[in-house]
Structure formats: structure tokens, C-alpha cells
C-alpha positions, -999 to 999 in steps of 0.1 A, spaced: -267 29 98 -297 29 75 -331 27 91 -344 -10 87 -309 -22 78 -292 -33 112 -275 -65 98 -271 -77 62 -276 -114 74 -309 -103 91 -322 -89 59 -313 -120 39 -330 -142 64 -361 -121 62 -362 -121 24 -355 -159 23 -387 -162 42 -408 -139 19 -393 -153 -15 -380 -187 -25 -341 -190 -25 -314 -165 -16 -324 -132 -27 -289 -121 -41 -288 -154 -62 -325 -149 -73 -320 -115 -91 -285 -99 -103 -304 -68 -120 -321 -35 -103 -358 -34 -113 -374 2 -115 -411 10 -122 -432 39 -122 -440 73 -138 -434 79 -174 -420 115 -166 -393 102 -144 -388 73 -168 -360 93 -192 -344 104 -160 -340 71 -143 -328 54 -178 -300 79 -181 -289 71 -145 -292 35 -155 -270 38 -185 -247 59 -166 -244 31 -140 -240 3 -164 -212 23 -182 -192 31 -150 -195 -3 -132 -197 -28 -159 -229 -43 -141 -261 -50 -163 -282 -20 -165 -313 -17 -143 -345 -27 -159 -366 5 -162 -405 -1 -168 -428 29 -176 -460 20 -156 -475 53 -144 -469 65 -110 -502 49 -96 -492 16 -114 -459 17 -100 -469 24 -66 -491 -7 -68 -462 -28 -80 -437 -14 -57 -459 -20 -27 -467 -56 -35 -442 -68 -12 -402 -76 -3 -383 -98 -24 -367 -106 -56 -403 -109 -73 -409 -71 -64 -391 -39 -78 -366 -19 -59 -374 15 -67 -406 32 -83 -404 68 -101 -434 90 -91 -445 126 -104 -463 133 -71 -458 123 -37 -467 90 -26 -503 90 -12 -512 80 25 -532 51 10 -504 36 -10 -481 39 20 -507 20 41 -507 -7 11 -469 -8 13 -466 -15 51 -498 -39 49 -476 -61 25 -444 -57 45 -429 -28 27 -424 -8 59 -390 10 53 -389 33 22 -367 63 17 -384 93 -2 -362 109 -27 -371 145 -41 -350 145 -74 -357 178 -89 -390 195 -104 -408 193 -138 -434 217 -156 -464 200 -167 -464 209 -206 -490 213 -231 -474 212 -267 -482 207 -304 -469 206 -336 -443 230 -344 -458 244 -374 -491 248 -355 -503 283 -346 -489 301 -313 -512 295 -286 -515 311 -251 -544 296 -232 -555 302 -197 -562 276 -169 -599 287 -171 -600 282 -207 -583 247 -203 -611 236 -179 -637 249 -203 -622 226 -230 -614 195 -209 -641 193 -182 -670 169 -184 -693 197 -170 -689 235 -173 -704 269 -164 -726 284 -190 -748 314 -185 -746 305 -146 -757 269 -149 -735 237 -146 -742 215 -180 -726 190 -199 -698 205 -219 -709 220 -251 -677 233 -267 -663 214 -296 -641 240 -310 -614 263 -294 -631 294 -308 -665 283 -291 -648 292 -257 -631 325 -270 -635 339 -305 -597 348 -302 -588 312 -302 -586 289 -334 -615 278 -353 -602 242 -350 -616 210 -333 -607 207 -296 -584 175 -296 -560 169 -266 -541 136 -258 -537 133 -222 -528 109 -197 -550 81 -181 -563 84 -143 -532 61 -131 -506 87 -142 -492 111 -119 -491 135 -148 -530 133 -145 -532 139 -109 -510 170 -112 -530 186 -144 -562 179 -124 -546 197 -93 -527 225 -110 -551 233 -141 -583 221 -136 -588 228 -100 -575 264 -105 -592 269 -138 -628 260 -124 -622 284 -96 -628 310 -118 -663 302 -122 -690 316 -96 -715 289 -101 -690 261 -96 -675 277 -66 -714 280 -52 -714 242 -52 -712 220 -20 -676 205 -17 -684 169 -31 -701 183 -63 -674 211 -68 -647 186 -65 -666 163 -90 -671 192 -115 -637 201 -113 -621 168 -116 -637 149 -142 -625 149 -175 -648 149 -205 -655 115 -224 -672 126 -256 -641 129 -278 -622 161 -274 -601 146 -246 -583 115 -254 -565 92 -229 -533 83 -247 -521 58 -221 -486 60 -201 -461 60 -228 -456 100 -236 -436 91 -266 -470 78 -284 -484 114 -274 -455 129 -293 -462 108 -324 -497 115 -324 -491 152 -321 -467 150 -353 -494 132 -371 -524 156 -362 -510 192 -362 -543 205 -348 -540 182 -317 -525 190 -283 -506 170 -259 -501 169 -221 -468 155 -208 -437 164 -186 -411 190 -198 -386 164 -205 -406 151 -235 -410 186 -246 -374 194 -240 -364 162 -262 -388 168 -289 -382 207 -297 -373 200 -334 -409 188 -340 -431 204 -309 -434 239 -296 -452 246 -260 -485 262 -256 -481 292 -232 -505 289 -201 -512 325 -188 -487 341 -209 -459 320 -198 -438 294 -220 -424 263 -200 -386 266 -202 -358 257 -176 -357 293 -163 -395 297 -160 -400 266 -139 -370 272 -119 -382 306 -107 -419 296 -104 -433 319 -132 -444 293 -150 -472 281 -127 -477 244 -137 -447 230 -121 -443 197 -101 -418 180 -77 -405 147 -90 -396 115 -67 -381 80 -67 -390 58 -38 -363 32 -24 -374 0 -10 -346 0 20 -349 -40 25 -336 -44 -9 -304 -25 -3 -274 -42 8 -290 -73 -10 -297 -64 -45 -263 -61 -62 -254 -26 -72 -287 -10 -57 -266 10 -33 -241 22 -58 -272 31 -84 -291 54 -59 -256 71 -50 -253 78 -88 -288 90 -89 -282 116 -63 -246 126 -73 -236 162 -85 -229 146 -120 -264 135 -120 -290 158 -105 -268 187 -98 -267 218 -119 -252 211 -151 -256 174 -147 -266 151 -172 -302 150 -158 -304 187 -162 -294 183 -197 -325 162 -205 -349 187 -188 -349 182 -151 -349 213 -130 -323 209 -103 -327 214 -66 -313 241 -46 -278 234 -29 -293 229 4 -321 208 -7 -295 185 -27 -274 180 5 -304 172 25 -317 145 -3 -281 131 -5 -280 123 35 -310 109 33 -303 86 5 -269 77 21 -284 71 55 -316 52 41 -340 74 62 -372 63 66 -401 85 51 -423 97 81 -449 119 65 -479 97 77 -463 90 113 
């Protein structure tokens, strides 16, 4: 029996208190928010679900990981979404916001892995950048001659003469995005660790230097819609873009990857860990809505089916890196049982 779902009547009664009218009659369509990286995978499952069941396809909105968490944790009832996608794990502060709003039974679902990709137009020069060089290109402050100064670098060749003599212009995600969080953690932090003067700073100042992206032009926040970044790269062949591997995978006819520390993001290099900028992807299910929102149980079952997130499944065909056999079985069992996440308990 699912955690927090002891009786369908009890759930309906609970929701009737928190929202006007009967829940099932208030909304007959699943609603999903969250990560732009997870969006294409969820959209694919939504289309498959609609085709298999004849029900309305779920409404899937790309709000970014942080934005999705805020909406998802807003409460229980027909005015609040059933699922949110995330390109990072839920933060403790977000979990606390959920529970404070009555969203106190959530199943955390690891759906697979993704490479955080940097790419540019297919006819641009081949590039191989280190994490240290990316930090130097994109940080608000950098180390120059042993001093921490405002970032002076305008061209890639300013950082290293072997790099192109072209302006640094990188389109990336906003602070509300899980992709931004992952980029800061996996690239900026690791890149800044290469500089002795930054490593010598106290913890607070070091975090500030390592995490703050420059705002003087070379780094451009491009919103939560990764497709817009792809369009901008096709319009400006000197520009680079930061997004999940699925968007690179879907646009290999017009884009090519930048190698990071000598490794190109590909299915095999992400899966075996040799591409060192990879991350887990999640969906979070609001258990109070299960058994009440029509089709929700069937939808989440389809999401974790072998045909969906297993090896050779239609999500792998869209760029998702599948979990191991053991991990998939654990995830499937948690979804079937409605296991409540307990990382913060």
C-alpha cells in the first residue's frame, strides 16, 4: 500500500478540504512542471501514455528545476501539479517548503543520467576546453598573477593563445535552473580549484568567487527554454551554449559538442563516467494525487517501464542514459509502492 494513501475515500476527503469541489471532477488531465532538461523525456512519456490509453496527454510545462519545485510544493489539490521534473536532487529547503504546504508524501524517482553539454554550430572550430578554462571564461572574478580581480578576459585566446581569437560568448541557464546548479557544481567549482589564490580564500569568499557568473556580457542568461539556445547558436557560429545532452543529441544535424578535458559527451562516455560532467535526473510524484487524478498511476508506471527508461527504450533513443538493471528495479518498486522520500528525515 502506498505511503500516505491508506484509503481512496480519505484522500478525496482531504483534498476536498484543501480545494473547492471534488478533486477528480476538477481536473481530468495530469499536470507536470519542472526542468527543461527533463521536459523532452516527460513529453515523450506523455505522448506514449495518451496513445496507449486514449486519455488526454498530460500538460507538461518547462519551468526550470527551481521554478518547478516552487510550484509543485505550493500545495495539494487540483490547482497544484502532480509531478515535477528536476535535473538535480530536491534540496532540503524545498522539501521543507513542500511539507509546510501539506505536500508531505513525495516519491523521488531517479529516471537516468544526463551529460551537461557545451556545444556550438556544427561548422565552428573543434574545441577542447578544460574546466579551469571554462571557469576563467565565465566567472565574475578570476585569478591573475596571484590576485583575485574582475574578469578581464574578452576573447578565448586571452585565456590561452591556442584557443580561437574570437569573443567569449556563452548562452547558459538562469539561476533557477538545475542545469545552472549542476554547471556551477561540476565545472565552476572544479575549475576554480585549479587556482592557488582562490583555494587560499576563506570558505565564504571562495564560494562567492567560484559560483558567481560574470555579468559584463560574455555570459548570457538565455532563460529556461533550451530550444532558444539552440536557435541562437545556429544564428551565431562563434557562440557556445550550455544545456543537457538530450538537446545536443536531438540537434546533431546543426550542433557539435565541445570536448571537456579531452572527452566528448556521448552515450557511452556519459554512461561509463569518462565524461566528467554528468548528473542524475529525477521526477517527483505527489502521492496525495495518486488514485485521485485520473490516469496518474498508469502514467508513472509507463514512465518507469522497460519500454520507456530501460536500455533500448524510447527515452534512451532521445538521449537519456539508462540506470543499471538493479537501479531500475529499485526505482520501479519505489514507484509502485509510492515510497516516501526520506533523505531529510
